[in-house]
N, C-alpha and C positions, 0 to 999 in steps of 0.2 A: 536331155536337159529339161529341167523343171522351171516353169514360169507361172507366176501368179498374176491374175488380172481380175479387175473388180467390176461387178455389175450390181444390180439391185432387184429385189422382189417386192411386190406390193402385198401388204397384209392389212386388210381393212382400208383405212385411208392414210396409212403410214407405209414407209418403205423399210426394208431390211437389207443391209449390204450382203451381197453374195460373193464369196471368193471362188473364182474359177481357176482351178489348178490344172495345168496342161503339162503332161510328161511325155516326151518323145524318146522311145527306147529302141536301140538297134536290134535287140534280141527278139525278132519276130515281126509279123505284120498283122495289123488289126486296128479297129477303131472302137474304143470302149468308152461309153458315156454313162457315168454313174452320179448318184446324188438326187434321186427321185425326180428326173425330168419327165415332162408329159410328152405326148406324141409330137407336138409341134417342135419341141427341142430335139427329140430323137431324129426327126426328119431334117434337121438343120445341116447335117453332113452333105446332103445332096445340093442344097443351096450354096453352102460354103465352097464346095468343090467346083461348081460351075463359076461362081463369082471370082474365086482366086485364079482359075484358068483364064478368065476373060481379062484379067489385069496383069497377066504375065507371071503368076506364081502357081503353086500347086500344093496339094496335100501330100506330104512325103509318104512313100511306101514303107513305112515302119510301124512299130507298135505305138499307137497313140492312146493314152489314157487321160480322160477328162473327168475331174471330180468337181461337183458343184456343192460347196459347203456353205452352211451346215447341211449335212447329208440327210437329216431327218425332216427337212422342210420341203414340201412339194414345190417344184419350180414349173411355171406355166408360161406359154406363149413363145413367140418367135423373136422377142426383143434381145435374146442373148446371141443371135447370129454373129454380130460384129465382134463381140467380146471373144467368143470361141475362135473365130477366124484369126483374129490378131494374136490370140494365145498360141495357136498352132504355128503361125509364121515365126513368132518369137522363140518358141520352144525348139523349133527345127532350125533356128539360126538363119532364117531367110531375111529377117529384119533385126535391127537393134532394139533392145528392150529396157534400156537403163531407166527411162522415165515413165514407162507404161503403168507402173503400180501407183502413180500419183493421181490417176484419173479414174472416174467412173465412166465406163464406156458401154453404151447400149445402142441397139439399132437392128432392124430387120433387113436382111440382105435380099435384093432381087438377083436374078441370075447374071446380070451384066455388071454386078458390083455396086449398083445404086442402092441408096438407103430409103427405106419406107418408114413412115412415122409410127410411133409406139404410144401406148397408154401410160398414164400415171407419172408423167415427167416431173410435175411440180413436187410431189412428195419425194421423188428420187433425188431431185436437186437439193431439197431441204435437208435430207439425210446426208448427202455428200458434204454439205457445208458443216453440219453438226460433227461429222467424223473427221474433219480436217483435210479432206481431199483438196488438191490444188485446183482441179477443174472437172468439167464433165463434157464428154464428147457424144453428140447425138445427131440424129437426122436433122437436116436444115429446117424441115417443116415443124419441128418441135422446139426450136431455140427460143422463140419469144416467150413461151410458157416457162422455160427453165430460167430465162434471164430475169425473171421477177426476183430471184434470190440474189441479194447483194453479196459482195466479197467472194464470189465464186466465178472462176473463168468458165465461160460457156462458149463452146465451139460447135458450129453446125456444119455438117458435111453432106455433100451430094453423092459421093462415091468413096468406097473403101480405099481407093488409090490415094486420096487426099490425106487420110490419117496414116497410111503406110509411109508416105513421103514426109509427114510431120515427124514421126518417130525415127525414121531411117536416115533422112537427109537433112532434117532440121528446117524444112520449108514451113514457114509459119502458117497457121490457120487463122481465119478472120474471127476475132472475138466479138460477141454480141453483148451490148449493154443497153439497158432500158432505164430511164428515169421513171420509176414506177409511181412515185407520188404525183408527178406532173401528169402522167397519162391517166391516173385515177381521177384527179381533179377535173380534167378536161371532159371526161365521159360520164361522170357520176350522175348527171341530171339529164341524160339523153333518153327520151322516151318517144315511141312512135304514136302513142295515144294520149288523150287528155279528157278530163271529166267535162270540159266545156262542150264536148261533142254530143253528150247525152241530153236528149230532149225530155223535159219534164222529170218525173221520178224523184222529186225533192225528198220525199220520205226515205226512199231507198238510198239516196246519196247521203243523207244524214246518218243512216244506219251504217253505211260503209265507212264514214268518217269516224264514228264511235268505234267500230271494229278495228280500224287501222290505229287509232289512238291508244287502244288498250291491248292490241295483239289478239283480239277475240276471234274465234271461229264463227262463221256466219253461213246461213243457208237462205237462199232466195227462192220464194215460192210464187210462181206466176205463169200465166198462159204463154204459149209460144209467141215470139215476136214482141214481148213486153220489154226487152232490153236486159235480161239477166246476164247473158254472156258478155254483152257490151260493158256492163257495169263491172263484172268480175275482171275483165282484161285491164281495166284502168286502176285496179287496187294498187299495183306496185308504184304507180305515179304519185300516190299520196302517202306511201309509207316513208319513214325516215330513210335517208340515203344510207347505203352500206358504209360501215367503218372500214378502214383498211384491213383490220384483223378479220372482220366478217368476210370481206372480199377474198382474202387469202384462203380462209376456211372453205368458202363456197367453191372457189376455183379448184381447190385440192380434190373435192368430191367429184366434180365434173371431169377433172383430169384422169382420175382413176377409172371413171366410166367411159373415157374416150370421147367426151362430148365437147372438148375445147377446139375451136376452129383454128386453122393454121395462122390466121391473121390476128388472133386474139392472144393477149398475154394474161390479162387479169380481168375477171368478171367485175364490172363496175356497177351493174344494176341488179336489183333483187330478182332471182329466178322466178319464172311463172311457168308452171308445169300443168298441162291439161291432158291427162291420159284418156284414151278411148274407153268406153264402158265394157269392152270385151277383154280388158287387161286381166292377167292372172294374179293370184295372190303374191307369188314370188316376184313378178315384175313390179308390183306396187311397193312392197315393203323391202325387197332385196333378198338375196340368197342365191340358191342354185348349187350345182355340184362344186363349182369354183365361185364362191360368193362374190357378188357384185352389188353395188348400191342400187336400190330401187327408186321409184319415182318420188317417194316421200323424202328420201335423202337428197335427191337431186333438187327438191324444193326447199332444202334447208336454208334458213334465213330469207325465205321468199314465200311464194303463194302456191298452194296446190289447189287447182280448180277441178272439181268433179261435176261435170255437166250432166244433167239428168241422173242424179244420184240413185234413184230407185232402180235404174236400169243396170247398175253394177251388180255383180253376183253377191249374194248375201255374205258368203265366206270372205270375199275380198274386202267388203266394208268392215266386217267384224275384226279382221286382223289389224285394222287401224286403231282399235280402241286403246291398246297399250301404248303405242307410240304417241298418240294424242295426249296422254297423261304424262309419260316419262320423257318425251322429246328426244328419244333415241331408240334405235332398233338393235336388238341383240340377236345375231345369227349363230346358233350353236350347232356344232358338228361333233362327232365322236372324239376327234383329236384336237380341235381348236374351237375358239369362240371369237367372233368378230363383232365389234360395235360400230355402228354407223350413226352419226348425228342425224336427227330428224326434227329440228325445231322449225316448224312451218306454220303459216296461217292457212287454215282450211276455209276455202270458199266453195260452197256447193250450190247447185240449183236443182229445181224439180218443178214439174207441172203440178197443179193443184189436184188433178185427177187423171185417170187414164185417157179421158177424152180431151184433156188439155184445159178445161175450164174450172172455175171455182164451183164448189158444191151448190151455191145459191144462184148460179148463173142459169138463165133459161136455156142456153145452148148446151148445158151439161147433159150428156146422154148416159153417163155412167151410173150404174145401179149402186145401191148402198153396199152390196156385197163386193162389187168391183172396187169401190172406193176403199173399203176395209182391207182388201187384199193388197191394193196398191200401197196404202200407208204402212202396212205390216212389213213391207220390204225393208223399212228402216227401223231398226230395233230401238227400244227405249233407251238403253244404256248409251248407244251411239248418239242419239239426239240430245241426251243430257250433256254430252261433251261439246255440243255446239251452243255457244253462249247466246247467239242472236238468231232468231227466226223472223224474217221480214217478208211480208206479202208485197209483190210487185204487180201493180195494176196495169191494165192495157193502156197504152198511150193514145190519147185522143187526137183527132186530126188537127185541132187548133194548136196543140202543143208541137206537133210535127212540123206544121207550116210556119211556126214562129221563127223569125230570122234572128232573134236576139240570142246571143251566146250565153251559156250558163257560166257558173263560177268555175274558174280554171283550177287545175290540179295544184298549181303552185300556192294558191291562196288557201286551199284546204290543207295542204301539207304544212304550211306555216303554223296553223292551229294544232295539227297533230304533233308537230315537233315541240311546241310549248307544253302540251300535255305529257309527252314522253319525257321531257326534261324534268317536270315535276315528279314523275314516277321514278326516274333515275336517282334524284335526290332523296326521295322517300325510302328507296330500297338500297341505298348505297352501302349499308352494313350487312346486306344479305346476299344470297345467291340468285335472287330473282331480278328481273329488269323491267317488267311491265305488269300491268294489273292482271292479265289473263293467267299469269304464273303464280298468283297468290295461293297459298295453302290455307288450311283452316285457321291457323294461328294468326296469319297476316290479315285474313278477313276480319277476325275478331278485333284485331288491333286498329286497323285502318278504316273499317266500315261501321263505325258506331252509329246507331239509329236513334233519332229522337222519338218521342211518343207517337206523333202523327205518322211518321214513317213506319213504325212498328205495327200500328193498327192497319195501315194500308197493305203491308206485305203479308200480314196474318190473314186478312180477308182474301187476298189473291191466292195464297197457299191453299186455303180451304175450298174456295170456289173452283180453282183450276186443278186441284188435287196434285200439286207439284211435289216432286221428289226433293230430298235434302240437297242433292247435287244441283237441281234447278234453282233452289233457294240461294246456294252459293253463287251461281252464275248471275242471278239478278243483282246481288250485292256487288260483284265484280264489275258488271256493266255500269251500275250506278256510280261506282267510284270513278270510272272512266268519264262518264257524263259530267260529273262534278269537276274532274280535272280539266275538261275542255272549257268549262266556265271559270276555271282557276279558283274553285271554291274549296275551302279546307274541310268542311263537314258536309255530310249527305243531308238532303232534305226530301220531303215528300214528292217534289217535282222530279227529282232524279230517279227516285224509286218508281214513280208512275211511268216515266218514259222507258225505263229498263223492263218493266212488266209488259209494256206494249211490244217489246222485242222478243216475246216468247209465244209467237203465233200458234205454233203446233201444240202448245199445251192447252189451248182453249177448247171448250166444249164443241165449238164449231167444227173442229177437225176430228173429234172423237165419234165418228159415225158408226 
């Protein structure tokens, strides 16, 4: 008897339905699995055999052929255990199978018949709804993630016996539903940190506000203990809250990477990723033999924080150059190409010198050669892609001892939201959403300079020897500063402040 059962494969951040055809033939004995399965799927026969035996069933001693179609697409992982097991039971007529083709069925089996969680549940559920399946049957630990998708029956099971009884005897499974909008609204403003906890550093806070308002990349330069990491961790608290569409997009990427917790259904706050400086190129941008999203994709719609940026390998930093411009990563292999979104705000930090002090500090013991070598770890093209460079000075005792609370994240976020709303209206007829995404045409259109501003920026360009890209960055940041003031046109004050945010272009650093 031939039975068709349906599973799903992850391809990039999307899913593709897989048809699992199981044929049980009396003419011989054997177990044949075809359709480009990987080793984890090939080993499934041992898990399935033990699981079925422990719930009172067995793999029949006949010729079993299992085809996973489309046959030219490689299938990976142990998530097909449940599908294959039910297909064998239905094809050998040990259970009824009239309704089995109406569901996407996925799950990894343990030897006692229990179900273990799988990756990529959200894109699988979205695809199941798109293709008109009645429902989806998954391990119970994955159901909250799948229940995000409305108008799809989502059933979570602890043991294969439950789904066998569902198809064989009509014993109902418990359906899971989630009011996704209610849950989203309840958690969208929950943050463990707040800007009011940062003592002093008013200039750095202002730079952070400008960066958040325009979606600009920023690097913090300061001695150890000056609060660089503390400031960076609070950036998500002043960014505009995720929209529901952004939340679904972000959750989908984390689902594919297996980063969604069992108690989490939808990611409601912007991600904050802080990889260690020993990270590899592939772990940062994504890829591998079986491509997976990297840290920059996991930071999509959020913040990527690179602490002590010069300590990262040069090759790791250089592979970020293209994603910073294009806001997506393309992983190419001989037989396929995968695209991962990577629209993130880069926040980086670094010490001013190998010794940790600014070049003009009496405590600085680094020689000019050591300083040069340290600064050369960051290439010019990479620094050009960072709009704001800000120096973070050491916090004085008086500021640390001050009991007064600083400005709260909510107050800063309100100003950021007003600036972002101005940008949304300005760019409503284009593909961009905020100032950092402006191209040359947009800069020419929306960043017109008066005579005083032109003179000021010309002087800065000549004295600091700025590149054309740095010129564009200054204009973009100026536009954001003007938006925070709700000013329609740029003036010399906006340009002057933006130039101050190009610290690493100054002669002071060109040792």
